[in-house]
N, C-alpha and C positions, 0 to 999 in steps of 0.2 A: 714594895710592901710584901712581907712574907705571909704565909698562910696563917700563922698564929695571930697576926694583927687583924686579919679579916674575921676570924672567929670571935675575937674580942668585940668587934663592932656589932656582930649579929647576935651573939649569945651571952656576952658578959665575960669578964676576965676569969671568973672561977671555972669556966668550962674551956678555956683556951689551951691549946697545945700546938706544938710544931710537928710537921711531917716532912721528912726528907724524901722528895719525889724525884730527885735528879736521876736515879737509876731505874725508874719505873715510868715508861712512856704513858701507860694508861692513867696513872695517877697524875702525871703532868697535865693531862687534858681536862680532867674533871675529878673533883673529890667532894663527897657529901658527908657532912658531919651528923652523926647520931648524937643529939644533945644529951640524951638520958644516959648513955653509956660512954660518952667521950671516945668514940671509935670512928673510923673513917670507912666509907663505902665508895667503891669506884663506880662511876657512871659515865656514859658518853658526854662529851662536852656540851654544855648548854641544857642538859636534861634534868639537872638537880632542882629540887624544890627550894624556893626562897621565901622567907617571911616578908620580903619587900615585893609585894604584888601590885598590879595595876590598881586594884581596888584600894589598897593601902595608900597609894599615892594620890588618887583622885577622889576617894570616898567622901572627903570632907570639903571638897572644893565647891565654891559658889560663883557662878558666872553672872555678870551684871551687864545690862544693856538696855536699849530702847528708852533712853531718857526723855522725859517730857516735863513741862511745867504748866500749871493751870493759870487762870486769870489772876490769882493772888500770888503767883510766884512760887507756889509749893512744888517740890520736886518729886517726881515719880519715876520708877524704873521697873524692869523685869529681872527677877533672879532665877537662874537655873540651878536647882539644888540637887546635887548628886545623891545625898542621903534620902531624898524623897523620890527616887527613881527618875531623876531628871525633870521633875515637875517645874513648870514655869509659873512664877508667882508675881503678881503686880504688887509693888511696895510703895509706900509713901515715906518720905524722910521726916521723921518725927522722933528725934533722939531722946526727948524727955518723956515719951510715952512709956508706961510700965511694960507694955508688950513689945517694945522695940528690940530688935536683934542687936548683936554687937556692931552691925553696920549702920545702926540708927534707923532701920526701916521697919514699918508696920504693915503687915499683910492687908491687902485691900480686897481680896477675894477669899472665898471659903476654902477649907482644907480639902474639899473634894473637887476643887476646880483646878484646871490646868490651862493657862492662857497661852495657847499655841495654835497656829493655823498651818494648814497643809496646802495653801494656794501655791501653785507652781511647784508643788512637791517640797521644795526647800523652804517654804514659808515666806512670811512677810510681816507687815505690821499687825500684831495680834491684839492690840488694845488701843483705845483712845479714851480721852477724858470728856465727860459731858460738862458744858459750861455751868450747869446748876449744881454739879457735884456728882461724884461717883465714877465708876469705871465701866466702860463697855468693852467686852472682850469676846474672842472666839474660843470656845471650849474644845480642847484637843480630841476628846473621845467622840463626841457627836458632831463636831464642827458647826454647832449652832451658836448663835449670838446671844449673849446675856448682858444685862445691865445691873451691876451691883451698885445701887444708888447710895446717896450720901447718908441715908438712914440705915444702911446695911441690908436692905431688902433686895433679894435677887429676883429680877424680872426676866422672863424668857421673851426675847424679841422675835424669835423664830420658833414658835411652839411646835410640839411634836405632832399635833394634828394637821400640820400644814404639808409636810412631806417627810419621806423616810430619812433617817440618819444617813449622812454621807452623800446625799444628792448635791448639796450646795456647800461650798467652802467660801469663807469671807476673809478679806485682809485690807489693810491700808485705809481704815475707816476714819472719817471726819464728820462731826456733827455740823449740820448746816446752821446758818445764823438764826433760823427760827427756833432751833432746839427740838424740832419735831421729827427730823429725819437724819439717818446716818447715810452718808455717801461713801461707797466702798467698792472694792473689786469683788465680783462674785464669780465663782468657778462652778460650772454645772457638770456633774459627773453622771447624769442620767438618773432616771427614777429609782433605780436600785443602787446607785452609787458605784457602779462597776463599768462605766463606759471605757472603751479603749482610748489611749492617749489622743488618737487622731480625731475622736468624736467629742472630746472635752471642749466646752465652750466658755470662753472668758468674756466678761462684760463689766461695765461700770453701772451700778444700780443705786437706787435710793431705797432704803429700808425704813419703814415707819417705826417710830419708837413707842407706839401705843400698845405693843404686844400682839398686834393682829397678824404680823408676818407679811403684811402687804409690801410688795416691791414693784418698782418701776425702773425699766431699763433706760439709762441715760447715754450710753455709748456702746456700740457693738460693731462687729464686722472684721475685727483684727484677731490675730492669734493670742496676743497677750496685752494686758493692761496693768498699769502701775501708778501709784501716787496720785489719785484723783484729788483735786483741790478746788473748793468752792470760793468764789470771790467774796469779799466782805459784804457786798450788797446782796449776795445770794442769787445773782442773775447769771453768772458765767461759771463754767466748769473747765478747768485745765487738767490735762492728764497726759501721761506717757503711754505710748503704745508701740508695738513692733510685731513682726511676723517671723515664724519659723523659716529658716534655721538661724536667724540672727540672735545674738545675745545682747542684753542691754548695754554692755560696754562696747559693743560693735556698732550697732545701727538701731536707733530709735527715732520716734517722732514726738514732738510736743504739739498738741492740738488744743483748741479752745472752742467750746460750743455755747450757744445761747440756750439755757435750760428752758426758757418759756416757749421756745419754738416747738418743743415736743419731738424734734427730729433726732433720733439716736444713731443714725448712720454716720460712722466715723469719717467716711469719704466726703461727707458734706460739711464737716467741721473745719474750722480755720487751721491750716497748717502753719505753725509759727516757726518751727525749726526742725531740721532733719530731712529736708526734701531731697538731698543728694543721695540718700541711701547708704551713706558711709560716715555718718556722724552720730556720736553717742550724746543724747540729751537726757538729763536726769534732774531730779529734785526740784520740781516747780514749787513756788511759794508766792502767795499774794501778800503784798504789804498791807497790813491791817488798817492803815490810815490813808495812804495815797491811792491804793488800788492798783499800783504797778505790779507786774508779774516778773518774778526773778526765776532764773534757772541756770543750770550748769550745762556747758556744751564744749566738746573737744574739737570744734570746727577748725581751730587754729593748730591742732595737733596736741594741745594741752587742755584739760578741763578748766575753763574760765567762767567767771560769773557774768551773766547777761541780764538785761532789763528790758521789759516791754512796757512802754508808757501806757497810762490809762487810755483805753479805747484804741490802742495801737495793735498791730499784728506782726511787727518785726522787732526782733531783739537787737540790742547793741551791746557790745562788750564794754563793761564799765570798769574792769580792773584787769587788763591784759597782762598775763604773766607766763613765763616759760619755766 
């Protein structure tokens, strides 16, 4: 492709022209077109301005993820919108709604809200659905929890009079069967929100959904927690945990606790998988009807699906694959 073709692509045929640069080394390395005068200016290679910028390429992009469905089978997701400064918006699939976007989604949180969490710094599950309707989410600016209920009313679950912005961060929430509490990961960054990384405390907590900000610790004592899941009868808590310097794809543990015991010490909770210190255990999930617990483990060298029978403490591989 010669230079005249490149100019046509960027500025239109009426401004195109050819330049013979074979005898000019500087011109061979870089040439800038002055579109108003149709002249050339020599610049070092790679330093010329281009109308094709990073903003031009990504400015209209929309990322989609964190898909969930409610009890009626309605689909929800999070959109990351470049045109809104990267704001994360919870959407519901409703293509027939007059407010639906070209993707068929309708915003479920206000225009001033940004559903994003900074737990573990790289984030986690930033929203969940309440069985009675509405979206519970972590707001990026304050890291507080809010419930945008089915009537569109925004309720502060961790009000400003409880602690300073930034002290707590929340992620991976799930509403318990009673509908009165949110079970989630809480990260404590100190009363001023400026604790050093070594002093940050991760725990699994229960947050009251009455707007009081009341919280109870359900699991503590390890460096990191992830994916707390409540059993269908609301009696047992399953969760993933690990310690520094391990990463979740290297070495984690799956533990189960009896919530009614009131004992939050992780060391006292049943260790289901990951006892060898060299196994990655991920994504626990309770079966809604049988009460069996499912999870992924790479104990075999590959992440396979395991099941713990109701009342059991040991998982078995139900679909071994390589």
